[in-house]
N, C-alpha and C positions, 0 to 999 in steps of 0.2 A: 744683738738685741740689748737696748737700754732699758734698765728697770729702774724706778725711783721708789724708794721706801717711804711710805708715810706712816709715822708714828704717832699712835694716841695712847695716852695714859689715863686711866680712870678705874676708880674701884677696885684697884690693886691688879688691873688687868692691862697686859702690854698687848696690843693688838697691831699687826702689821698690815698696812694696806699698801697696795703696789699699782703705780702708773707705768706702764710700758710704752715705749716708742719705738716702733719696729719700721725698718725702709720698706717701701712698696711702692708699685706702680700705681698712680692717679690721672685724673684729667686736671647785662650791665644794668646795673640795677638803678643806678640813681643818676642825678644830674649833672651839671657841668664838671669837667675834670679840672683838678686844681693845677697850676702851674708846676713844671717840672721841679722836684725837690722840695715841694710846698708840703707841709703836713696839714691836713684839713681839720678843721674844729670838730667836725662830725664826719663819720665814716659809717658805712651800713653793711651788714653781712646778713645772709639767709642762711637758716639751718634748717634742713628736712629731718624730721624725728621719726623714726621707726619703733614704737613701743612694743617690741617683741614679749617682753618682760611682763607684760599687762600691769605696769604700775597703775595704781588707782588715778583717774583723771585729776582728781583734787591734789594729790601729791604730784604729778608731773606739772600741772599748771602752776604750782607755787615753787617747783624746782626752775622751770622756765623763767618764773618772775625774779628768783634769786640771781640766775646766771644773767639775766638782763640787767639787773642792777650792778653787779660787778663790771659788766661791760660798759653801762651806762657811765660810771664813774671815769671810765678812759675816754669818752666821747665816741663810742662805737654803740650803734644801735642796732639791736637784732629782731630780725623778723623770723618768727617760729612756724613752720609747716608742720603740723601733726599729721602725718601720712598714714592713711590706711591701705590694707591689702585684703580684697581688692580695692581700688580707689573708688570714690563715689562718683566720678566722672572722669572722662580722658583728659579734660582740661587740668583737672586736679593731678591725674597721674603725670602728665607732662611737667607740671611745675615741681612736683615732688621728685621727679627722676632728674632733673637737672643738675650737674655737679659743675661748677665752673670755679676753678682755684684762682684767688682765695674768697671770691664774692659769695659763693653758695656752696656750702659744706653739707656733710650728712652725719648724723649721729644715730646709732642703732642700740637700743637698749635691750639686753638679753638678759636670762637668769644668771649665768655664769660662763666664764671662760672654758673651752674644751681643752685647749692645749696649754694653759699657763697655772699657775698656782691658785689655789682656791680663795686665796686673799685679794687676788688682782680684782681691781674695781674699774680700770680702765685702760685703753690702748689706742694709740694714734698711728696711723699707717703714712710714712712720707717716703717720698722717693729720694734719690742721692742727692738732688738738688734742694732738697728741704720742701719740695712743694707736695701738697696731699689734701685730699677732700674728704676723707673718711675716718671715722673713730666710732670704737665699740665701747659702751658702758655695762658694767655687770652689778646686777641689781641685788643678788643675793648676798654678798659680802656687806653691803651696804645695810640690808636689813640687819644682818648678824651684829654689826656694830651699834646699829640702832638698839637692839635688844639688850645688848651686854653693857653699853656705856651710856645709853641715853641720848645719843647724838641725834638731833632732829633730822629725820630722814630726807625731808623735801630739801633742806638746807645743804645735807651732804651731795644729795645727787645733784643739785644746781651748782655747787663749787667744783665736784668732779667733773660736770660737763664744762664749766667754764675753763678749767686747768686742760682739759683735752683739746678744746677749741683753742686755747692758747697756744698749745703745741703747734696745731695746724697753721694759725696765723703769724706765729713768731719764726717757726722753721726750726732747723737743726740748732741743737746746743742750747735750748731755750729754758733750762733750768735757772733759777735765781738763788741768791744767798737768802732771801727773805720774800714775804709775800705769796701769793696764790701759787706762783711758778716755784717755788720752794720744794726740794726734794724731800723735806721732811716735816710733816705738819703736827703739831703737839695737840693734846687735849683743848689745851687754853686757847690755840689758835682756831680749832674748830667750834669751840664755845662762842667765840667772838666773831665768827663768821658771818652770823645775822645781823650784826651792827657795822660791818664792814672792815673787820679784822683781817680778812683774806682778799687781799686787792693786789691788782697789778701794780708794778713800780712804773714811776713817770717814763724811764726809758723804754720800759715794754709797751707802755701805751703809744708813745710816738712810733716806734717800730711797727705795731700792728697796723695802725692809721696809715702810715707811708706806704706799707706793703699793699693795702688796699687802695691806695690813692694812686699808686703806680700800675694797677691792674685796670682801673677806671679809666685813666690816662690812654693806657694801650688800647682799651675797648674804644674810645671815642676816636682815637687816630685811624683805627682800623675800620669803624663805621664811616667815618669821613671820607677815606679812601675808596671804600665800596661805593659811597653816594657820588663821589666825583666819577668814578668810571662808568656809572650809570648815564650820569648827566653830559659827559664829554662828548660822545658821537653826536648828540642833537645839537650841542652848542656848536660843533665843527661844521654840520651841514648848515646851520642857520648863517655861518660866516661865509658861506661860498655862495657868490650870486647866482641865479639862475640864468641860463644861457638863453637869449632872444633870438638868436639865428644869426646867421652871416648878414 
């Protein structure tokens, strides 16, 4: 288990936040795939969100906006699916259940971790090859930090979400020396988060977009192959002239 300590300092209080990255087993959404090796200007990812912690709707909406802005600065557009149980329709249920790495990921927000320390704020699950679709966020420690240090709750939730999604999109060993993927956040960094103080590095932005582009390209190739296999028998039959008799 890899544990990242996020330190904040304020009002004389030292508060430790934890992001954990654990190995786990895990499992096309947009237009023309870019050429091999090309990094697109815009990439897209869909996030299914399950709000089991009953985060207030306005806080969740602002948190998703914060996370969207973090990813927007990298050239990645995020579509949020706020999923209900039971779902409002079978169509909504199918859309929410879909998990396709790395194009469609899942965030589950719960009150607290059952097996990790009480300060843990989030955990991402990845397989040995660095792939993974699922992350959990723990809301109660965020509330505690909000109450003790006055950190904006929606901003904190949004940036923790972006951090965990970043792990899923970047793969293994994805901590950095600075920015949102830094292992240690200070109170000053958290305070500047709302004005873009916590962001992905340029190399991280390119890596995430390249990974998404590779997935789109593979999906496009697979779709083309399936379509060609369906059309081939008909084309072959049309190329064989009918016999008119001896």
